[in-house]
N, C-alpha and C positions, 0 to 999 in steps of 0.2 A: 504494500500500500504506500502510495506517495503522499506526502504531506504538503498541502498548498499553503501559501503564505500571502498575507496582504499587509501593506504598510498601514499602520494605525494612525500615525501623524508624521509630519516632517521631522519631529524631534524625538521620535521613538524608534525602536528597532522593530522587528517583524514579529507577529504573533500568528499561531496556527489558526486556520479557518475553522469555524464550528463544524462538527460532524466528521472531522478527519482524525479523531482520536487524540490529537495534540501530542503524541509521543513520537520520538524519532526512532526509526529502526535503522539497522546498519546500512549504510549507503544512501540514506535519505537526508543527510544533514545538509543545511543550506550552505551555499558557497561562502568562503571567507570574504569579507568586504574590507579591502585595504584602503578605501578612499577616506579622505578626511571629511569633516562635517560639512564644509562648504561644497565639496564635490558631490556629496550625497544629496544635499538640498538642491543644487543646480540640476542634477540628474532627474530628481523627482519632479521638479517644476517643469523641466523641459518635456517630460513625458506627459504631464497634465496640460500644459499650456502652449507647448511648442517652442518655448524659448527659456533659457536659463534664468534663474532668479538672482537678483543682485543682493548684496549683503544688507542693503537698506530694506528691501522687501522681506528678507529673512527676519530681521529685527522687528518689523511691523507685524508679521504673522506671529512671532513669538509672543507679542503682547496680547494676543487673542486667547491664549491658553490660561487655565486656572492656575492658582498658586502652586498646587502640588505638581502639576505637569511641568511648570516652568522650573521649579526647584530640581526636579528629576533631570530635566534637560541640561541644566547648568552643571549638575554633578557629572553627568556623562561627558559633557563637553570638557570639564576640568580633567577628567581621567584621560581623555584623548590628548589634551595638551600636555599631560605629564610624561608622555613618551619621549623617546630619543628624537633628536632633530638632526637632519643631514646638513652639511655645510655648503651644499650647492646653492647658487643664487635663487633658483626657483623655490627650493625648500624654505629658504629664509624669508622670501617674499610671502609665501603662503602662510608661514608661521606668523608673520606680522599681521596678515589679514585675519587669521583665526583669532589672534589675541585682541585685535580691534573689535571684531564681532563679539567676542566674549565680554569685553568691557561694556559695549553698548547694550548687550542683553542683560548684563548684571545691573546696569543703571536703570533699565526699563523695569526689571523685576523689583528692585528696591523701591522705585517710585510707585509702582502698583501696589506693593505690600503696604507702604505708608498710607495709600489711599484706601486700604482694605479691600482690594480687588484681586 
């Protein structure tokens, strides 16, 4: 039996579809996704809307989620940023973009928490 997956939100991983058992059998594990947060967001947006999402749009969409989902997304984002970085120029530029997006998302989360949203 194969397990089908659907993306739950832009800021979450994948969950099994209902009725498929939800358990992995040997050989049915999902592929490893080595893309960073921005790459995954751009890919998802491109599949939905036909064009990649900018970091500004990612931050705006982030504000639409509830407190719990935002906190979980920030924790996952932080764990992703905690990994090793390559010294190539592309990797360093991408790291700066990720850190700027994380900062923006953190500011949005704090402002919404203070407003009790």
